[in-house]
C-alpha positions as protocol buffer text, in pm:
chain_id: "A"
residue {
  index: 1
  type: MET
  ca { x: 0 y: 0 z: 0 }
}
residue {
  index: 2
  type: ARG
  ca { x: 89 y: 364 z: -33 }
}
residue {
  index: 3
  type: THR
  ca { x: 63 y: 489 z: 324 }
}
residue {
  index: 4
  type: LEU
  ca { x: 77 y: 812 z: 524 }
}
residue {
  index: 5
  type: VAL
  ca { x: 202 y: 816 z: 882 }
}
residue {
  index: 6
  type: THR
  ca { x: 137 y: 1136 z: 1077 }
}
residue {
  index: 7
  type: GLY
  ca { x: 354 y: 1200 z: 1380 }
}
residue {
  index: 8
  type: ALA
  ca { x: 627 y: 1000 z: 1208 }
}
residue {
  index: 9
  type: THR
  ca { x: 899 y: 1140 z: 1437 }
}
residue {
  index: 10
  type: GLY
  ca { x: 712 y: 1029 z: 1749 }
}
residue {
  index: 11
  type: PHE
  ca { x: 785 y: 715 z: 1945 }
}
residue {
  index: 12
  type: LEU
  ca { x: 497 y: 511 z: 1801 }
}
residue {
  index: 13
  type: GLY
  ca { x: 507 y: 677 z: 1459 }
}
residue {
  index: 14
  type: ARG
  ca { x: 871 y: 579 z: 1402 }
}
residue {
  index: 15
  type: GLN
  ca { x: 797 y: 219 z: 1482 }
}
residue {
  index: 16
  type: ILE
  ca { x: 499 y: 212 z: 1247 }
}
residue {
  index: 17
  type: VAL
  ca { x: 713 y: 361 z: 969 }
}
residue {
  index: 18
  type: GLY
  ca { x: 977 y: 91 z: 1025 }
}
residue {
  index: 19
  type: GLN
  ca { x: 725 y: -192 z: 1023 }
}
residue {
  index: 20
  type: LEU
  ca { x: 554 y: -61 z: 711 }
}
residue {
  index: 21
  type: LEU
  ca { x: 886 y: -43 z: 527 }
}
residue {
  index: 22
  type: ALA
  ca { x: 979 y: -392 z: 644 }
}
residue {
  index: 23
  type: ALA
  ca { x: 649 y: -520 z: 505 }
}
residue {
  index: 24
  type: GLY
  ca { x: 718 y: -363 z: 165 }
}
residue {
  index: 25
  type: HIS
  ca { x: 475 y: -71 z: 181 }
}
residue {
  index: 26
  type: GLU
  ca { x: 545 y: 278 z: 49 }
}
residue {
  index: 27
  type: VAL
  ca { x: 555 y: 539 z: 325 }
}
residue {
  index: 28
  type: ARG
  ca { x: 490 y: 911 z: 331 }
}
residue {
  index: 29
  type: ALA
  ca { x: 609 y: 1041 z: 667 }
}
residue {
  index: 30
  type: LEU
  ca { x: 452 y: 1361 z: 792 }
}
residue {
  index: 31
  type: CYS
  ca { x: 641 y: 1562 z: 1050 }
}
residue {
  index: 32
  type: ARG
  ca { x: 666 y: 1923 z: 1161 }
}
residue {
  index: 33
  type: ASN
  ca { x: 1045 y: 1947 z: 1179 }
}
residue {
  index: 34
  type: PRO
  ca { x: 1342 y: 1798 z: 990 }
}
residue {
  index: 35
  type: ASP
  ca { x: 1456 y: 1459 z: 1117 }
}
residue {
  index: 36
  type: ALA
  ca { x: 1786 y: 1293 z: 1029 }
}
residue {
  index: 37
  type: GLU
  ca { x: 1667 y: 940 z: 1109 }
}
residue {
  index: 38
  type: LEU
  ca { x: 1368 y: 965 z: 877 }
}
residue {
  index: 39
  type: ALA
  ca { x: 1579 y: 1129 z: 608 }
}
residue {
  index: 40
  type: ALA
  ca { x: 1802 y: 821 z: 603 }
}
residue {
  index: 41
  type: LEU
  ca { x: 1507 y: 592 z: 527 }
}
residue {
  index: 42
  type: ALA
  ca { x: 1335 y: 518 z: 197 }
}
residue {
  index: 43
  type: VAL
  ca { x: 1038 y: 737 z: 277 }
}
residue {
  index: 44
  type: GLU
  ca { x: 875 y: 1045 z: 130 }
}
residue {
  index: 45
  type: ILE
  ca { x: 899 y: 1319 z: 389 }
}
residue {
  index: 46
  type: VAL
  ca { x: 630 y: 1586 z: 409 }
}
residue {
  index: 47
  type: ARG
  ca { x: 673 y: 1872 z: 652 }
}
residue {
  index: 48
  type: ALA
  ca { x: 341 y: 2015 z: 762 }
}
residue {
  index: 49
  type: ASP
  ca { x: 142 y: 2133 z: 1060 }
}
residue {
  index: 50
  type: LEU
  ca { x: -182 y: 1938 z: 1084 }
}
residue {
  index: 51
  type: ARG
  ca { x: -353 y: 2240 z: 1237 }
}
residue {
  index: 52
  type: ASP
  ca { x: -331 y: 2385 z: 885 }
}
residue {
  index: 53
  type: ARG
  ca { x: -639 y: 2239 z: 716 }
}
residue {
  index: 54
  type: GLU
  ca { x: -511 y: 2270 z: 361 }
}
residue {
  index: 55
  type: ALA
  ca { x: -175 y: 2115 z: 447 }
}
residue {
  index: 56
  type: ALA
  ca { x: -336 y: 1829 z: 638 }
}
residue {
  index: 57
  type: MET
  ca { x: -574 y: 1752 z: 354 }
}
residue {
  index: 58
  type: ALA
  ca { x: -301 y: 1774 z: 90 }
}
residue {
  index: 59
  type: ALA
  ca { x: -89 y: 1521 z: 281 }
}
residue {
  index: 60
  type: CYS
  ca { x: -363 y: 1261 z: 223 }
}
residue {
  index: 61
  type: ARG
  ca { x: -344 y: 1284 z: -155 }
}
residue {
  index: 62
  type: ASN
  ca { x: -248 y: 967 z: -345 }
}
residue {
  index: 63
  type: VAL
  ca { x: -231 y: 731 z: -47 }
}
residue {
  index: 64
  type: GLN
  ca { x: -442 y: 426 z: 29 }
}
residue {
  index: 65
  type: ALA
  ca { x: -408 y: 412 z: 407 }
}
residue {
  index: 66
  type: VAL
  ca { x: -344 y: 668 z: 680 }
}
residue {
  index: 67
  type: PHE
  ca { x: -203 y: 599 z: 1027 }
}
residue {
  index: 68
  type: HIS
  ca { x: -283 y: 908 z: 1231 }
}
residue {
  index: 69
  type: THR
  ca { x: -60 y: 900 z: 1539 }
}
residue {
  index: 70
  type: ALA
  ca { x: 18 y: 1273 z: 1568 }
}
residue {
  index: 71
  type: GLY
  ca { x: -123 y: 1465 z: 1859 }
}
residue {
  index: 72
  type: MET
  ca { x: -54 y: 1670 z: 2169 }
}
residue {
  index: 73
  type: ALA
  ca { x: -19 y: 1473 z: 2492 }
}
residue {
  index: 74
  type: GLY
  ca { x: 8 y: 1610 z: 2843 }
}
residue {
  index: 75
  type: VAL
  ca { x: -181 y: 1679 z: 3161 }
}
residue {
  index: 76
  type: TRP
  ca { x: -165 y: 2058 z: 3152 }
}
residue {
  index: 77
  type: GLY
  ca { x: -217 y: 2339 z: 2904 }
}
residue {
  index: 78
  type: PRO
  ca { x: -488 y: 2555 z: 2750 }
}
residue {
  index: 79
  type: TRP
  ca { x: -795 y: 2392 z: 2596 }
}
residue {
  index: 80
  type: ASN
  ca { x: -737 y: 2556 z: 2258 }
}
residue {
  index: 81
  type: ALA
  ca { x: -393 y: 2396 z: 2223 }
}
residue {
  index: 82
  type: PHE
  ca { x: -530 y: 2045 z: 2282 }
}
residue {
  index: 83
  type: TYR
  ca { x: -842 y: 2103 z: 2076 }
}
residue {
  index: 84
  type: GLU
  ca { x: -648 y: 2235 z: 1777 }
}
residue {
  index: 85
  type: SER
  ca { x: -375 y: 1968 z: 1787 }
}
residue {
  index: 86
  type: ASN
  ca { x: -594 y: 1667 z: 1867 }
}
residue {
  index: 87
  type: THR
  ca { x: -950 y: 1738 z: 1762 }
}
residue {
  index: 88
  type: LEU
  ca { x: -930 y: 1985 z: 1475 }
}
residue {
  index: 89
  type: ALA
  ca { x: -616 y: 1828 z: 1327 }
}
residue {
  index: 90
  type: THR
  ca { x: -788 y: 1488 z: 1326 }
}
residue {
  index: 91
  type: MET
  ca { x: -1095 y: 1637 z: 1162 }
}
residue {
  index: 92
  type: TYR
  ca { x: -872 y: 1781 z: 888 }
}
residue {
  index: 93
  type: VAL
  ca { x: -704 y: 1443 z: 833 }
}
residue {
  index: 94
  type: VAL
  ca { x: -1044 y: 1275 z: 803 }
}
residue {
  index: 95
  type: GLN
  ca { x: -1158 y: 1542 z: 559 }
}
residue {
  index: 96
  type: GLY
  ca { x: -841 y: 1487 z: 359 }
}
residue {
  index: 97
  type: CYS
  ca { x: -910 y: 1114 z: 346 }
}
residue {
  index: 98
  type: LEU
  ca { x: -1264 y: 1176 z: 220 }
}
residue {
  index: 99
  type: ALA
  ca { x: -1154 y: 1435 z: -35 }
}
residue {
  index: 100
  type: HIS
  ca { x: -881 y: 1216 z: -184 }
}
residue {
  index: 101
  type: GLY
  ca { x: -1048 y: 877 z: -175 }
}
residue {
  index: 102
  type: VAL
  ca { x: -834 y: 719 z: 98 }
}
residue {
  index: 103
  type: GLY
  ca { x: -968 y: 375 z: 180 }
}
residue {
  index: 104
  type: ARG
  ca { x: -836 y: 314 z: 533 }
}
residue {
  index: 105
  type: LEU
  ca { x: -771 y: 528 z: 841 }
}
residue {
  index: 106
  type: VAL
  ca { x: -633 y: 396 z: 1170 }
}
residue {
  index: 107
  type: PHE
  ca { x: -646 y: 653 z: 1449 }
}
residue {
  index: 108
  type: THR
  ca { x: -430 y: 636 z: 1762 }
}
residue {
  index: 109
  type: SER
  ca { x: -658 y: 716 z: 2055 }
}
residue {
  index: 110
  type: THR
  ca { x: -615 y: 656 z: 2429 }
}
residue {
  index: 111
  type: PRO
  ca { x: -793 y: 455 z: 2700 }
}
residue {
  index: 112
  type: SER
  ca { x: -825 y: 783 z: 2890 }
}
residue {
  index: 113
  type: VAL
  ca { x: -1129 y: 867 z: 2677 }
}
residue {
  index: 114
  type: THR
  ca { x: -1323 y: 638 z: 2916 }
}
residue {
  index: 115
  type: PHE
  ca { x: -1147 y: 744 z: 3239 }
}
residue {
  index: 116
  type: ASP
  ca { x: -1342 y: 951 z: 3491 }
}
residue {
  index: 117
  type: GLY
  ca { x: -1116 y: 905 z: 3793 }
}
residue {
  index: 118
  type: ALA
  ca { x: -1230 y: 559 z: 3908 }
}
residue {
  index: 119
  type: ASP
  ca { x: -1072 y: 214 z: 3873 }
}
residue {
  index: 120
  type: GLN
  ca { x: -1094 y: 44 z: 3533 }
}
residue {
  index: 121
  type: LYS
  ca { x: -1069 y: -329 z: 3596 }
}
residue {
  index: 122
  type: GLY
  ca { x: -1110 y: -552 z: 3292 }
}
residue {
  index: 123
  type: VAL
  ca { x: -1296 y: -280 z: 3106 }
}
residue {
  index: 124
  type: ASP
  ca { x: -1398 y: -356 z: 2747 }
}
residue {
  index: 125
  type: GLU
  ca { x: -1507 y: -136 z: 2459 }
}
residue {
  index: 126
  type: SER
  ca { x: -1865 y: -115 z: 2587 }
}
residue {
  index: 127
  type: ALA
  ca { x: -1740 y: 137 z: 2845 }
}
residue {
  index: 128
  type: PRO
  ca { x: -1888 y: 482 z: 2767 }
}
residue {
  index: 129
  type: TYR
  ca { x: -1691 y: 799 z: 2718 }
}
residue {
  index: 130
  type: ALA
  ca { x: -1617 y: 979 z: 3043 }
}
residue {
  index: 131
  type: LYS
  ca { x: -1878 y: 1222 z: 3171 }
}
residue {
  index: 132
  type: ARG
  ca { x: -1625 y: 1444 z: 3346 }
}
residue {
  index: 133
  type: TRP
  ca { x: -1275 y: 1537 z: 3240 }
}
residue {
  index: 134
  type: LEU
  ca { x: -985 y: 1594 z: 3476 }
}
residue {
  index: 135
  type: CYS
  ca { x: -770 y: 1743 z: 3199 }
}
residue {
  index: 136
  type: HIS
  ca { x: -803 y: 1853 z: 2837 }
}
residue {
  index: 137
  type: TYR
  ca { x: -603 y: 1575 z: 2672 }
}
residue {
  index: 138
  type: PRO
  ca { x: -855 y: 1288 z: 2702 }
}
residue {
  index: 139
  type: HIS
  ca { x: -1147 y: 1520 z: 2626 }
}
residue {
  index: 140
  type: SER
  ca { x: -989 y: 1640 z: 2301 }
}
residue {
  index: 141
  type: LYS
  ca { x: -898 y: 1282 z: 2205 }
}
residue {
  index: 142
  type: ALA
  ca { x: -1251 y: 1159 z: 2276 }
}
residue {
  index: 143
  type: LEU
  ca { x: -1394 y: 1420 z: 2041 }
}
residue {
  index: 144
  type: ALA
  ca { x: -1139 y: 1321 z: 1777 }
}
residue {
  index: 145
  type: GLU
  ca { x: -1211 y: 950 z: 1818 }
}
residue {
  index: 146
  type: GLN
  ca { x: -1585 y: 1003 z: 1780 }
}
residue {
  index: 147
  type: TYR
  ca { x: -1529 y: 1204 z: 1463 }
}
residue {
  index: 148
  type: VAL
  ca { x: -1309 y: 929 z: 1317 }
}
residue {
  index: 149
  type: LEU
  ca { x: -1557 y: 652 z: 1393 }
}
residue {
  index: 150
  type: GLU
  ca { x: -1852 y: 853 z: 1264 }
}
residue {
  index: 151
  type: ALA
  ca { x: -1667 y: 896 z: 932 }
}
residue {
  index: 152
  type: ASN
  ca { x: -1657 y: 520 z: 879 }
}
residue {
  index: 153
  type: GLY
  ca { x: -1847 y: 418 z: 566 }
}
residue {
  index: 154
  type: LYS
  ca { x: -1857 y: 766 z: 419 }
}
residue {
  index: 155
  type: ARG
  ca { x: -1761 y: 748 z: 53 }
}
residue {
  index: 156
  type: SER
  ca { x: -1490 y: 480 z: 35 }
}
residue {
  index: 157
  type: LEU
  ca { x: -1339 y: 541 z: 379 }
}
residue {
  index: 158
  type: LEU
  ca { x: -1319 y: 274 z: 650 }
}
residue {
  index: 159
  type: THR
  ca { x: -1194 y: 377 z: 994 }
}
residue {
  index: 160
  type: CYS
  ca { x: -1105 y: 240 z: 1335 }
}
residue {
  index: 161
  type: ALA
  ca { x: -941 y: 366 z: 1655 }
}
residue {
  index: 162
  type: LEU
  ca { x: -682 y: 194 z: 1875 }
}
residue {
  index: 163
  type: ARG
  ca { x: -637 y: 275 z: 2243 }
}
residue {
  index: 164
  type: PRO
  ca { x: -287 y: 176 z: 2357 }
}
residue {
  index: 165
  type: HIS
  ca { x: -207 y: 234 z: 2724 }
}
residue {
  index: 166
  type: LEU
  ca { x: 142 y: 342 z: 2838 }
}
residue {
  index: 167
  type: ILE
  ca { x: 355 y: 277 z: 2529 }
}
residue {
  index: 168
  type: TRP
  ca { x: 711 y: 195 z: 2635 }
}
residue {
  index: 169
  type: GLY
  ca { x: 1033 y: 44 z: 2508 }
}
residue {
  index: 170
  type: PRO
  ca { x: 1376 y: 132 z: 2369 }
}
residue {
  index: 171
  type: GLY
  ca { x: 1395 y: 476 z: 2214 }
}
residue {
  index: 172
  type: ASP
  ca { x: 1126 y: 629 z: 2434 }
}
residue {
  index: 173
  type: ARG
  ca { x: 1204 y: 995 z: 2495 }
}
residue {
  index: 174
  type: HIS
  ca { x: 926 y: 1082 z: 2738 }
}
residue {
  index: 175
  type: LEU
  ca { x: 766 y: 819 z: 2964 }
}
residue {
  index: 176
  type: ILE
  ca { x: 1069 y: 625 z: 3090 }
}
residue {
  index: 177
  type: PRO
  ca { x: 1318 y: 916 z: 3086 }
}
residue {
  index: 178
  type: GLY
  ca { x: 1056 y: 1127 z: 3265 }
}
residue {
  index: 179
  type: VAL
  ca { x: 1022 y: 873 z: 3547 }
}
residue {
  index: 180
  type: ILE
  ca { x: 1401 y: 851 z: 3582 }
}
residue {
  index: 181
  type: GLU
  ca { x: 1444 y: 1230 z: 3578 }
}
residue {
  index: 182
  type: ARG
  ca { x: 1178 y: 1281 z: 3845 }
}
residue {
  index: 183
  type: ARG
  ca { x: 1339 y: 1020 z: 4070 }
}
residue {
  index: 184
  type: ARG
  ca { x: 1681 y: 1177 z: 4035 }
}
residue {
  index: 185
  type: ALA
  ca { x: 1533 y: 1515 z: 4122 }
}
residue {
  index: 186
  type: ASP
  ca { x: 1356 y: 1357 z: 4423 }
}
residue {
  index: 187
  type: ARG
  ca { x: 1018 y: 1461 z: 4278 }
}
residue {
  index: 188
  type: LEU
  ca { x: 861 y: 1117 z: 4246 }
}
residue {
  index: 189
  type: TRP
  ca { x: 624 y: 986 z: 4514 }
}
residue {
  index: 190
  type: ARG
  ca { x: 422 y: 666 z: 4521 }
}
residue {
  index: 191
  type: ILE
  ca { x: 51 y: 745 z: 4534 }
}
residue {
  index: 192
  type: GLY
  ca { x: -181 y: 503 z: 4709 }
}
residue {
  index: 193
  type: ASP
  ca { x: -100 y: 162 z: 4854 }
}
residue {
  index: 194
  type: GLY
  ca { x: 101 y: 48 z: 4550 }
}
residue {
  index: 195
  type: GLU
  ca { x: -135 y: -237 z: 4470 }
}
residue {
  index: 196
  type: ASN
  ca { x: -306 y: -80 z: 4168 }
}
residue {
  index: 197
  type: LEU
  ca { x: -273 y: -279 z: 3846 }
}
residue {
  index: 198
  type: VAL
  ca { x: -208 y: -113 z: 3510 }
}
residue {
  index: 199
  type: ASP
  ca { x: -193 y: -227 z: 3151 }
}
residue {
  index: 200
  type: MET
  ca { x: 87 y: -110 z: 2925 }
}
residue {
  index: 201
  type: ILE
  ca { x: 214 y: -202 z: 2580 }
}
residue {
  index: 202
  type: TYR
  ca { x: 557 y: -252 z: 2428 }
}
residue {
  index: 203
  type: VAL
  ca { x: 607 y: -19 z: 2133 }
}
residue {
  index: 204
  type: ASP
  ca { x: 664 y: -295 z: 1874 }
}
residue {
  index: 205
  type: ASN
  ca { x: 336 y: -456 z: 1976 }
}
residue {
  index: 206
  type: ALA
  ca { x: 150 y: -126 z: 1956 }
}
residue {
  index: 207
  type: ALA
  ca { x: 280 y: -60 z: 1605 }
}
residue {
  index: 208
  type: ARG
  ca { x: 200 y: -413 z: 1490 }
}
residue {
  index: 209
  type: ALA
  ca { x: -157 y: -372 z: 1614 }
}
residue {
  index: 210
  type: HIS
  ca { x: -195 y: -68 z: 1388 }
}
residue {
  index: 211
  type: LEU
  ca { x: -78 y: -263 z: 1083 }
}
residue {
  index: 212
  type: LEU
  ca { x: -301 y: -558 z: 1163 }
}
residue {
  index: 213
  type: ALA
  ca { x: -603 y: -334 z: 1204 }
}
residue {
  index: 214
  type: ALA
  ca { x: -532 y: -159 z: 874 }
}
residue {
  index: 215
  type: GLU
  ca { x: -504 y: -492 z: 694 }
}
residue {
  index: 216
  type: ARG
  ca { x: -848 y: -596 z: 822 }
}
residue {
  index: 217
  type: LEU
  ca { x: -1015 y: -267 z: 731 }
}
residue {
  index: 218
  type: GLU
  ca { x: -1224 y: -381 z: 438 }
}
residue {
  index: 219
  type: PRO
  ca { x: -1596 y: -382 z: 352 }
}
residue {
  index: 220
  type: GLY
  ca { x: -1788 y: -608 z: 586 }
}
residue {
  index: 221
  type: SER
  ca { x: -1504 y: -633 z: 838 }
}
residue {
  index: 222
  type: PRO
  ca { x: -1598 y: -608 z: 1208 }
}
residue {
  index: 223
  type: VAL
  ca { x: -1303 y: -374 z: 1251 }
}
residue {
  index: 224
  type: ALA
  ca { x: -1463 y: -91 z: 1052 }
}
residue {
  index: 225
  type: GLY
  ca { x: -1609 y: 180 z: 1273 }
}
residue {
  index: 226
  type: GLN
  ca { x: -1482 y: 29 z: 1600 }
}
residue {
  index: 227
  type: ALA
  ca { x: -1250 y: 130 z: 1884 }
}
residue {
  index: 228
  type: TYR
  ca { x: -1013 y: -120 z: 2047 }
}
residue {
  index: 229
  type: PHE
  ca { x: -813 y: -140 z: 2367 }
}
residue {
  index: 230
  type: ILE
  ca { x: -468 y: -289 z: 2307 }
}
residue {
  index: 231
  type: SER
  ca { x: -207 y: -386 z: 2566 }
}
residue {
  index: 232
  type: GLN
  ca { x: 38 y: -656 z: 2671 }
}
residue {
  index: 233
  type: GLY
  ca { x: -261 y: -861 z: 2778 }
}
residue {
  index: 234
  type: GLN
  ca { x: -136 y: -892 z: 3135 }
}
residue {
  index: 235
  type: PRO
  ca { x: -140 y: -600 z: 3381 }
}
residue {
  index: 236
  type: VAL
  ca { x: 144 y: -523 z: 3618 }
}
residue {
  index: 237
  type: ARG
  ca { x: 153 y: -356 z: 3959 }
}
residue {
  index: 238
  type: CYS
  ca { x: 216 y: 5 z: 3865 }
}
residue {
  index: 239
  type: TRP
  ca { x: 467 y: 90 z: 4135 }
}
residue {
  index: 240
  type: GLU
  ca { x: 653 y: -240 z: 4120 }
}
residue {
  index: 241
  type: TRP
  ca { x: 705 y: -172 z: 3750 }
}
residue {
  index: 242
  type: VAL
  ca { x: 829 y: 180 z: 3829 }
}
residue {
  index: 243
  type: ASP
  ca { x: 1076 y: 38 z: 4081 }
}
residue {
  index: 244
  type: GLN
  ca { x: 1204 y: -208 z: 3820 }
}
residue {
  index: 245
  type: ILE
  ca { x: 1269 y: 81 z: 3582 }
}
residue {
  index: 246
  type: LEU
  ca { x: 1448 y: 276 z: 3855 }
}
residue {
  index: 247
  type: LEU
  ca { x: 1665 y: -29 z: 3929 }
}
residue {
  index: 248
  type: MET
  ca { x: 1762 y: -47 z: 3561 }
}
residue {
  index: 249
  type: ALA
  ca { x: 1874 y: 316 z: 3587 }
}
residue {
  index: 250
  type: GLY
  ca { x: 2079 y: 245 z: 3898 }
}
residue {
  index: 251
  type: LEU
  ca { x: 1837 y: 429 z: 4127 }
}
residue {
  index: 252
  type: PRO
  ca { x: 1686 y: 318 z: 4460 }
}
residue {
  index: 253
  type: PRO
  ca { x: 1318 y: 222 z: 4478 }
}
residue {
  index: 254
  type: LEU
  ca { x: 1057 y: 464 z: 4603 }
}
residue {
  index: 255
  type: ARG
  ca { x: 1004 y: 484 z: 4976 }
}
residue {
  index: 256
  type: ARG
  ca { x: 782 y: 789 z: 5020 }
}
residue {
  index: 257
  type: SER
  ca { x: 413 y: 785 z: 4940 }
}
residue {
  index: 258
  type: LEU
  ca { x: 103 y: 1001 z: 4940 }
}
residue {
  index: 259
  type: THR
  ca { x: -253 y: 900 z: 5004 }
}
residue {
  index: 260
  type: PRO
  ca { x: -489 y: 946 z: 4706 }
}
residue {
  index: 261
  type: THR
  ca { x: -673 y: 1219 z: 4897 }
}
residue {
  index: 262
  type: ALA
  ca { x: -356 y: 1412 z: 4971 }
}
residue {
  index: 263
  type: ALA
  ca { x: -230 y: 1371 z: 4615 }
}
residue {
  index: 264
  type: SER
  ca { x: -557 y: 1500 z: 4471 }
}
residue {
  index: 265
  type: PHE
  ca { x: -545 y: 1798 z: 4709 }
}
residue {
  index: 266
  type: TYR
  ca { x: -184 y: 1882 z: 4621 }
}
residue {
  index: 267
  type: GLY
  ca { x: -265 y: 1840 z: 4251 }
}
residue {
  index: 268
  type: ALA
  ca { x: -555 y: 2085 z: 4277 }
}
residue {
  index: 269
  type: MET
  ca { x: -340 y: 2336 z: 4465 }
}
residue {
  index: 270
  type: MET
  ca { x: -60 y: 2312 z: 4210 }
}
residue {
  index: 271
  type: GLU
  ca { x: -304 y: 2356 z: 3924 }
}
residue {
  index: 272
  type: ALA
  ca { x: -437 y: 2670 z: 4093 }
}
residue {
  index: 273
  type: CYS
  ca { x: -87 y: 2810 z: 4147 }
}
residue {
  index: 274
  type: TRP
  ca { x: 24 y: 2734 z: 3791 }
}
residue {
  index: 275
  type: TRP
  ca { x: -291 y: 2894 z: 3653 }
}
residue {
  index: 276
  type: PHE
  ca { x: -295 y: 3202 z: 3878 }
}
residue {
  index: 277
  type: PHE
  ca { x: 76 y: 3282 z: 3853 }
}
residue {
  index: 278
  type: ARG
  ca { x: 108 y: 3168 z: 3487 }
}
residue {
  index: 279
  type: VAL
  ca { x: 394 y: 2935 z: 3574 }
}
residue {
  index: 280
  type: PRO
  ca { x: 551 y: 2787 z: 3256 }
}
residue {
  index: 281
  type: GLY
  ca { x: 551 y: 2411 z: 3201 }
}
residue {
  index: 282
  type: GLU
  ca { x: 342 y: 2143 z: 3368 }
}
residue {
  index: 283
  type: PRO
  ca { x: 282 y: 2124 z: 3744 }
}
residue {
  index: 284
  type: PRO
  ca { x: 464 y: 1831 z: 3909 }
}
residue {
  index: 285
  type: LEU
  ca { x: 124 y: 1692 z: 4008 }
}
residue {
  index: 286
  type: THR
  ca { x: -233 y: 1744 z: 3886 }
}
residue {
  index: 287
  type: ARG
  ca { x: -568 y: 1593 z: 3980 }
}
residue {
  index: 288
  type: PHE
  ca { x: -567 y: 1384 z: 3662 }
}
residue {
  index: 289
  type: LEU
  ca { x: -216 y: 1254 z: 3725 }
}
residue {
  index: 290
  type: ALA
  ca { x: -296 y: 1177 z: 4089 }
}
residue {
  index: 291
  type: ALA
  ca { x: -604 y: 979 z: 3986 }
}
residue {
  index: 292
  type: GLU
  ca { x: -414 y: 792 z: 3713 }
}
residue {
  index: 293
  type: LEU
  ca { x: -136 y: 688 z: 3948 }
}
residue {
  index: 294
  type: CYS
  ca { x: -347 y: 548 z: 4230 }
}
residue {
  index: 295
  type: THR
  ca { x: -620 y: 365 z: 4036 }
}
residue {
  index: 296
  type: SER
  ca { x: -617 y: 44 z: 3835 }
}
residue {
  index: 297
  type: HIS
  ca { x: -631 y: 54 z: 3455 }
}
residue {
  index: 298
  type: TYR
  ca { x: -644 y: -277 z: 3275 }
}
residue {
  index: 299
  type: PHE
  ca { x: -853 y: -375 z: 2980 }
}
residue {
  index: 300
  type: ASP
  ca { x: -1014 y: -668 z: 2805 }
}
residue {
  index: 301
  type: ILE
  ca { x: -840 y: -698 z: 2467 }
}
residue {
  index: 302
  type: SER
  ca { x: -1036 y: -1000 z: 2348 }
}
residue {
  index: 303
  type: ARG
  ca { x: -1210 y: -796 z: 2077 }
}
residue {
  index: 304
  type: ALA
  ca { x: -875 y: -697 z: 1924 }
}
residue {
  index: 305
  type: ARG
  ca { x: -762 y: -1059 z: 1939 }
}
residue {
  index: 306
  type: ARG
  ca { x: -1080 y: -1176 z: 1768 }
}
residue {
  index: 307
  type: ASP
  ca { x: -1136 y: -905 z: 1508 }
}
residue {
  index: 308
  type: PHE
  ca { x: -784 y: -850 z: 1373 }
}
residue {
  index: 309
  type: GLY
  ca { x: -570 y: -1118 z: 1530 }
}
residue {
  index: 310
  type: TYR
  ca { x: -377 y: -900 z: 1771 }
}
residue {
  index: 311
  type: ALA
  ca { x: -147 y: -1073 z: 2018 }
}
residue {
  index: 312
  type: PRO
  ca { x: 165 y: -927 z: 2181 }
}
residue {
  index: 313
  type: LEU
  ca { x: 467 y: -1084 z: 2013 }
}
residue {
  index: 314
  type: VAL
  ca { x: 720 y: -921 z: 2247 }
}
residue {
  index: 315
  type: SER
  ca { x: 658 y: -1029 z: 2606 }
}
residue {
  index: 316
  type: THR
  ca { x: 690 y: -787 z: 2894 }
}
residue {
  index: 317
  type: ALA
  ca { x: 995 y: -978 z: 3024 }
}
residue {
  index: 318
  type: GLU
  ca { x: 1171 y: -961 z: 2688 }
}
residue {
  index: 319
  type: GLY
  ca { x: 1076 y: -596 z: 2648 }
}
residue {
  index: 320
  type: MET
  ca { x: 1224 y: -512 z: 2987 }
}
residue {
  index: 321
  type: GLU
  ca { x: 1551 y: -679 z: 2891 }
}
residue {
  index: 322
  type: ARG
  ca { x: 1563 y: -470 z: 2573 }
}
residue {
  index: 323
  type: LEU
  ca { x: 1480 y: -159 z: 2773 }
}
residue {
  index: 324
  type: ALA
  ca { x: 1762 y: -223 z: 3020 }
}
residue {
  index: 325
  type: ALA
  ca { x: 2012 y: -256 z: 2735 }
}
residue {
  index: 326
  type: ASP
  ca { x: 1878 y: 63 z: 2576 }
}
residue {
  index: 327
  type: LEU
  ca { x: 1906 y: 264 z: 2900 }
}
residue {
  index: 328
  type: ALA
  ca { x: 2266 y: 150 z: 2939 }
}
residue {
  index: 329
  type: ALA
  ca { x: 2348 y: 235 z: 2578 }
}
residue {
  index: 330
  type: ARG
  ca { x: 2194 y: 582 z: 2613 }
}
residue {
  index: 331
  type: GLY
  ca { x: 2379 y: 657 z: 2933 }
}
residue {
  index: 332
  type: LEU
  ca { x: 2062 y: 670 z: 3142 }
}
residue {
  index: 333
  type: LYS
  ca { x: 2200 y: 414 z: 3387 }
}
residue {
  index: 334
  type: LYS
  ca { x: 2420 y: 563 z: 3653 }
}
């Protein structure tokens, strides 16, 4: 296929590009800034800002499938920034697909579209969208996901959305380095009793799920118009996993903790301070982050297994071994 990958310089986007090339597909990689790694690959590079409607639509010309991974993540920031980067940009990509006769669109969503602050234990895709939002990111992604799924069946376009939780692995520039940096700065506290279970997904598995879903997007397929949770298929104890990562980086495990009530209070106070005093960057703790870190989040992925044959090929144990080697190679182990 001739494919377009948005967010091609991102952690997941790079892996999707690599797997598409390995499978013999043609790739157009959309990114906002120059990238030496992409330039070294046999891809067509398009530099564009997806908030520009004309540029976003033009990027969809003469491709058969679009993998839309680009977006703005985070737990803090103005609504307009999230809405423009996640919701409007996705709408423009969908409109580009419709205008240029693209047949398949796989959208990278998030399980947070169903998160309202309570535990999610074995949740499946029947879970409704959240009724209250603790930050703008999941709200903007939920609006985008709904737009993508509603576009399914219009003209020749078939769509689906994947909801990976906590993508990790070698080459990650945000999640794992962020945990390590916070621990070194003594700004990382365990929240809750440490028993909460969370799903996560190794980056190779997340990318493979996108390719599998795209392959099954055809008329009459159960994949068309659906959203899917994807993960390793086996949750881990959140804070045990964090301690394992810290050990890989040569750091001691966490000893200090906050109760969920205290963490939520501190998060609300920090949000107020950051908003009132216009402090740059994200607060160290927010209500959304506090709720995420003390509740369980694991999902039933049986629909993804059944509808497009998803199964994690890289186990969590193997992925952790690869991650340890990567941290050492990148000098993140002290």
